[in-house]
C-alpha positions as CSV (number, residue, x, y, z in Angstrom):
1,M,192.9,61.0,122.6
2,P,190.4,59.6,120.2
3,D,187.3,57.8,121.5
4,T,187.7,54.1,120.9
5,S,184.5,52.9,122.6
6,P,182.2,50.9,120.4
7,T,179.5,53.1,119.1
8,T,175.9,51.8,119.3
9,P,173.6,52.6,116.5
10,G,170.8,55.0,117.3
11,P,167.2,53.8,117.6
12,E,165.4,53.0,114.3
13,P,163.0,55.8,113.2
14,F,159.4,55.1,114.1
15,R,157.4,54.4,110.9
16,I,153.6,54.8,110.6
17,P,151.8,53.0,107.8
18,D,150.3,55.5,105.3
19,G,146.8,54.3,106.0
20,D,147.0,55.3,109.7
21,L,148.2,58.9,109.0
22,D,144.7,60.2,108.5
23,D,143.6,58.6,111.8
24,L,146.6,60.2,113.5
25,A,146.0,63.5,111.9
26,S,142.4,63.5,113.1
27,T,143.4,62.4,116.6
28,L,146.0,65.1,116.8
29,A,143.5,67.8,115.5
30,K,141.0,66.6,118.2
31,T,143.6,66.8,120.9
32,M,144.8,70.3,119.8
33,A,141.2,71.5,119.8
34,E,140.7,70.1,123.3
35,V,143.9,71.6,124.6
36,R,142.9,75.0,123.2
37,Q,139.5,74.7,124.7
38,H,141.0,73.8,128.1
39,G,143.4,76.7,127.8
40,A,140.5,79.1,127.1
41,L,138.7,77.7,130.1
42,L,141.7,78.1,132.3
43,D,142.2,81.7,131.1
44,R,138.6,82.5,131.9
45,L,138.9,80.9,135.4
46,G,142.2,82.6,136.2
47,S,141.5,86.0,134.8
48,D,139.5,87.4,137.7
49,P,140.6,85.8,141.0
50,V,138.3,86.5,144.0
51,P,140.2,87.7,147.1
52,V,139.9,85.3,149.9
53,D,139.1,87.9,152.6
54,Q,136.2,89.6,150.7
55,H,133.6,88.4,153.1
56,T,132.2,90.9,155.6
57,D,131.0,89.9,159.1
58,D,127.5,91.1,158.5
59,V,127.0,89.1,155.2
60,P,126.2,85.4,155.7
61,A,128.6,83.0,153.9
62,A,125.9,81.6,151.7
63,E,124.9,85.0,150.3
64,A,128.6,85.9,149.8
65,A,129.0,82.6,147.8
66,D,126.0,83.4,145.7
67,T,127.5,86.9,145.0
68,E,130.9,85.4,144.0
69,Q,129.2,82.9,141.7
70,G,127.2,85.7,140.1
71,E,130.4,87.6,139.2
72,G,131.9,84.7,137.0
73,P,130.7,83.8,133.6
74,A,126.9,83.1,133.8
75,S,127.2,80.5,131.0
76,V,129.7,78.5,128.9
77,F,127.6,79.2,125.8
78,I,129.5,81.3,123.4
79,L,126.7,83.9,123.0
80,A,127.1,84.7,126.7
81,L,130.7,85.5,126.3
82,G,132.3,88.8,125.1
83,G,135.6,90.3,124.1
84,E,138.7,88.1,124.5
85,A,136.6,85.2,126.0
86,Y,134.4,85.1,122.9
87,A,137.5,85.3,120.6
88,A,139.3,82.5,122.4
89,E,136.1,80.3,122.4
90,L,135.6,80.9,118.7
91,T,139.2,79.9,117.9
92,A,138.8,76.6,119.8
93,L,135.4,76.1,118.1
94,S,137.0,76.8,114.6
95,D,139.6,74.2,115.2
96,W,136.9,71.6,116.1
97,V,134.8,72.6,113.1
98,N,137.6,72.7,110.5
99,Y,139.6,69.7,111.7
100,L,137.1,67.3,113.0
101,F,133.5,68.2,112.2
102,L,133.8,69.2,108.5
103,P,136.2,66.4,107.4
104,V,133.8,63.8,108.8
105,Y,130.3,65.4,108.6
106,G,130.7,68.1,105.9
107,R,128.8,66.5,103.0
108,E,128.6,67.8,99.5
109,I,127.3,71.4,99.2
110,S,124.2,72.0,97.1
111,S,121.3,74.5,97.0
112,S,119.3,72.0,99.1
113,R,122.1,71.6,101.6
114,P,124.1,74.9,101.7
115,W,127.2,75.6,103.7
116,C,129.3,78.7,104.0
117,A,133.1,78.6,104.4
118,R,132.7,81.9,106.4
119,W,130.3,80.2,108.9
120,D,131.9,82.1,111.8
121,E,130.3,85.3,110.4
122,H,126.8,83.8,110.8
123,P,125.6,84.2,114.5
124,E,123.1,81.4,114.3
125,A,125.7,79.0,112.9
126,V,128.1,79.9,115.5
127,A,125.5,79.4,118.2
128,R,124.4,76.0,116.8
129,L,127.8,74.7,116.2
130,H,129.1,75.8,119.6
131,A,126.1,74.0,121.3
132,L,126.9,70.9,119.1
133,W,130.6,71.1,120.2
134,L,129.7,71.4,123.9
135,A,127.5,68.3,123.6
136,W,130.3,66.5,121.7
137,Q,132.8,67.3,124.5
138,Q,130.4,65.9,127.1
139,L,129.1,62.9,125.2
140,T,132.4,61.6,123.8
141,D,134.1,61.7,127.2
142,T,134.6,58.3,128.7
143,E,132.3,59.3,131.7
144,A,129.4,59.5,129.1
145,G,129.5,55.7,128.7
146,L,129.5,53.6,125.7
147,S,126.3,55.1,124.3
148,G,127.5,58.7,124.5
149,P,128.6,59.0,120.9
150,S,125.4,57.5,119.6
151,T,123.4,59.9,121.7
152,W,125.4,62.8,120.4
153,H,124.7,61.7,116.8
154,R,120.9,61.1,117.4
155,D,120.1,63.9,119.8
156,H,122.5,66.7,118.7
157,L,124.3,66.2,115.4
158,D,121.3,65.2,113.3
159,Q,119.2,68.1,114.6
160,A,121.9,70.6,114.2
161,L,122.5,69.6,110.6
162,V,118.8,69.7,109.7
163,H,118.7,73.4,110.8
164,L,122.2,74.5,109.6
165,R,122.1,72.9,106.1
166,A,118.3,73.7,105.5
167,P,117.6,75.7,102.3
168,D,116.2,78.4,104.4
169,G,118.8,78.1,107.2
170,P,121.6,80.5,108.1
171,F,123.5,79.8,104.9
172,A,120.6,80.3,102.5
173,A,122.1,83.4,100.9
174,C,125.5,82.0,100.5
175,T,126.9,80.0,97.6
176,T,130.3,78.4,97.2
177,S,130.4,78.0,93.5
178,P,133.9,78.9,92.4
179,T,132.5,80.8,89.4
180,R,129.9,82.8,91.5
181,P,131.0,82.9,95.2
182,N,128.6,84.7,97.5
183,H,128.6,85.3,101.2
184,R,125.8,87.2,102.8
185,V,124.5,87.2,106.3
186,L,120.7,87.4,106.3
187,V,119.2,90.3,108.1
188,T,117.0,89.4,111.2
189,P,113.7,91.1,111.9
190,A,114.0,94.4,113.7
191,P,112.4,94.3,117.2
192,E,109.0,95.9,117.5
193,Q,109.0,99.4,119.1
194,S,106.9,99.3,122.3
195,G,105.7,102.2,124.3
196,A,104.5,104.3,121.4
197,T,102.2,107.2,122.4
198,E,98.5,106.8,121.6
């Protein structure tokens, strides 16, 4: 028997003005970077659960708590991480750098303001960008208050850009000219040998 009930039209598709697409894409990229970062943090926290009955009778609870805290990551800073934790953090950092930081703050590249597309292969750049990202997460959170973003710009972004984009900074040996591309990580000084016999 055929259906004779009146059909109701489906909802109209939601339309976004073209001018708002860039804002939406930026917001989505920011959200995706935050989700990845939270996922990496959850993976780190859930990877090595501490057994509840690990305490012994002859170890005071405060000392046992200090021992348990010492077993976890000593720092959230990327240079303190290794292996999979480092890779996961670098992936989340890359999303933030590529989809939020560079589209907004990636000014024109010149010999006086170098940048390297392979920034993630420069340890100093990774360290500085990660520190900048950690501060951004803290100071753009609603708990930072209304002046948080301004503080991030003044105290963190401006200083990081001065060092990252300096002519003698981590990208000094790199060029991005399409006709003469060059990527080279500068060698750091070797540590002095101590304990030489006299």
